[in-house]
C-alpha positions as a printed Julia matrix, in Angstrom:
204×3 Matrix{Float64}:
  -0.27   23.41    6.75
   1.09   22.42    3.38
   0.03   21.52   -0.13
   0.0    17.88   -1.22
  -0.54   16.38   -4.67
   0.87   13.44   -6.59
   3.27   14.97   -9.11
   3.31   11.76  -11.13
  -0.34   12.11  -12.16
  -1.44   14.02  -15.24
  -4.54   15.26  -13.42
  -3.57   15.35   -9.72
  -5.92   16.27   -6.9
  -4.71   19.09   -4.65
  -5.12   18.76   -0.89
  -4.26   20.94    2.07
  -2.6    18.86    4.79
  -2.28   19.51    8.51
   0.18   17.86   10.89
  -1.16   16.44   14.16
   0.77   15.18   17.18
  -0.29   12.1    19.14
   2.08   11.74   22.07
   5.58   11.41   20.6
   4.32   10.63   17.1
   3.09   12.99   14.43
   0.81   12.24   11.53
  -0.41   14.21    8.54
  -4.05   14.3     7.41
  -5.83   15.86    4.46
  -8.07   18.58    5.89
  -9.3    20.18    2.69
  -9.72   19.03   -0.89
  -9.08   21.88   -3.31
 -10.03   19.85   -6.39
  -8.47   18.12   -9.36
  -6.17   20.02  -11.71
  -8.78   19.78  -14.47
 -11.51   21.04  -12.12
  -9.47   24.06  -11.04
  -8.79   24.96  -14.68
 -12.44   26.03  -14.8
 -11.73   28.86  -12.35
  -8.02   29.64  -12.88
  -5.34   29.43  -15.55
  -2.76   28.21  -13.04
  -4.23   25.55  -10.68
  -0.93   24.92   -8.89
  -0.4    28.58   -8.08
  -4.02   28.85   -6.99
  -3.58   25.86   -4.66
  -0.4    27.34   -3.16
  -2.21   30.62   -2.49
  -5.04   28.75   -0.76
  -2.5    27.07    1.54
  -0.86   30.44    2.24
  -4.25   31.95    3.03
  -5.17   29.13    5.43
  -1.8    29.42    7.19
  -2.34   33.13    7.68
  -5.83   32.49    9.05
  -4.5    29.73   11.28
  -1.87   32.01   12.78
  -4.47   34.67   13.43
  -6.8    32.13   15.08
  -9.52   32.37   12.41
  -8.88   29.21   10.4
 -11.74   26.79    9.76
 -11.33   23.25    8.48
 -12.98   19.86    8.78
 -11.27   16.72   10.09
 -13.06   13.44    9.4
 -13.06   11.08   12.39
 -13.7     7.34   12.33
 -15.58    6.52   15.54
 -15.09    2.81   14.88
 -11.33    3.28   15.13
  -9.74    1.96   18.31
  -8.57    4.59   20.77
  -4.76    4.72   20.65
  -2.74    4.15   23.8
  -1.46    7.2    25.65
   1.52    7.95   27.89
  -0.61    7.03   30.88
   0.87    4.0    32.74
  -2.58    2.42   32.96
  -3.13    2.35   29.18
   0.31    2.34   27.61
   1.82   -1.1    27.01
   5.33   -1.54   28.37
   6.03   -4.56   26.13
   8.51   -3.93   23.32
   9.34   -6.07   20.3
  12.87   -7.46   20.61
  12.45  -10.57   18.43
  13.41   -8.59   15.34
  17.0    -8.31   16.65
  17.7   -11.69   15.01
  16.6   -10.21   11.68
  18.69   -7.13   12.37
  21.83   -9.25   12.41
  20.94  -10.83    9.05
  20.01   -7.44    7.59
  23.38   -5.96    8.62
  25.23   -8.66    6.66
  23.49   -7.55    3.46
  25.33   -4.19    3.59
  22.22   -2.31    2.54
  23.42    0.81    4.32
  26.14    1.16    1.67
  23.61    0.56   -1.1
  21.26    3.33    0.04
  24.15    5.74    0.55
  25.12    5.12   -3.06
  21.67    5.61   -4.63
  20.87    8.69   -2.53
  24.26   10.45   -2.66
  23.14   12.83   -5.44
  19.81   13.67   -3.8
  18.98   16.08   -1.0
  17.42   13.58    1.39
  16.87   14.44    5.05
  15.72   10.99    6.15
  17.49    7.66    6.66
  16.62    5.34    3.76
  18.36    2.41    5.39
  16.45    2.74    8.65
  13.12    2.91    6.81
  14.02   -0.15    4.74
  15.01   -2.02    7.9
  11.7    -1.63    9.67
   9.58   -2.1     6.55
  11.46   -5.39    6.08
  11.02   -6.49    9.7
   7.32   -5.66    9.61
   6.77   -7.51    6.32
   8.23  -10.66    7.87
   6.89  -10.44   11.43
   3.58   -8.61   11.13
   2.52   -7.81    7.54
   0.33   -4.72    7.35
  -0.32   -1.67    5.2
   2.27    1.11    5.0
   0.37    3.13    7.58
  -0.18    0.03    9.72
   3.58   -0.51    9.79
   4.22    3.15   10.61
   1.64    3.09   13.41
   3.51    0.26   15.18
   7.05    1.61   14.97
   6.99    2.62   18.62
   6.51   -1.03   19.62
  10.08   -1.88   18.51
  12.86   -1.78   21.07
  14.73    0.95   19.16
  11.58    3.07   18.64
  12.8     4.49   15.31
  11.86    8.1    14.61
  10.43    7.91   11.09
   7.87   10.19    9.44
   5.09    8.59    7.39
   5.65   10.86    4.39
   9.32    9.83    4.4
   8.28    6.18    4.17
   6.25    6.99    1.07
   9.11    8.94   -0.53
  11.54    6.13    0.27
   9.35    3.63   -1.6
   9.62    5.85   -4.7
  13.42    5.7    -4.43
  13.31    1.93   -3.96
  11.08    1.54   -7.01
  13.42    3.59   -9.2
  16.39    1.46   -8.11
  14.67   -1.92   -7.87
  16.97   -3.74  -10.32
  20.13   -2.52   -8.57
  18.54   -3.38   -5.21
  17.86   -6.99   -6.23
  21.37   -7.33   -7.66
  22.84   -5.99   -4.42
  20.81   -8.48   -2.39
  21.95  -11.36   -4.59
  25.61  -10.36   -4.43
  25.6    -9.79   -0.66
  23.48  -12.8     0.23
  26.73  -14.74   -0.1
  27.6   -13.26    3.31
  24.71  -15.26    4.78
  24.34  -18.36    2.62
  27.29  -19.72    0.68
  26.48  -20.8    -2.86
  28.2   -23.66   -4.69
  29.22  -21.69   -7.78
  31.02  -24.68   -9.35
  27.87  -26.8    -9.2
  25.8   -23.95  -10.63
  28.22  -23.61  -13.54
  28.06  -27.36  -14.21
  24.28  -27.18  -14.36
  24.46  -24.2   -16.7
  22.73  -21.87  -14.27
  25.5   -19.32  -14.6
  28.23  -18.69  -17.18
C-alpha cells in the first residue's frame, strides 16, 4: 500500500492506495480516505507525516494479516474477461499498425528522450504516447478506458495506469515544444510548398 495525493493542490486529499492484479494486468484503487490537508491540521501539525505513518501502520497490519479496509464495488460494472478460453476474446487489434508507421515518421521517440533525459523516469514515454494516440483516433475513451483496453492491441504494451497519468504531466509541461516537433517532422509525411506559403505571407 502507498500514499497518494495531488502535490499540485494547495489543499490535497490524502488517500491510501492498494494494488490489485486482474490476470496479467494490475490496477490501483483508493481503499481509504485519510482526509484533506486542512482537515488533518485539526488533529496534527504535520498532515503529510501523519498520512505516511498511517500508510506504514496499514502495511504492518497487512503483513501480519490484521489489516482492514473497504473496497467499493460497482455491481453494474461488466465482468472482465478472464484467461479462460471460453470467455477471453482471441481477437487482437492490428489495424493500428498503419498508424504506427505514420507515428514512427514523426520521430517522437527522439523528442521524448530529449525532454526526459534529466528526469529519473522508469517508464517509456514514447510507448505511452503511441497508444494514447492510437486510442484517441480509433476508439476515443477516458484515460482509464484506454488503459483498460491495452491488452486488445497486437503488441499488448505493458503500461501502468499511474505512469500514463505522470506522462500526461510531462506532455503538458512540454506542450509547446511537442507541437513544434510535430510541425517540423510532419514534413516527413506531407510535403509542404514552402515557396507558396512565403508568397502568401504565411511564413517569413
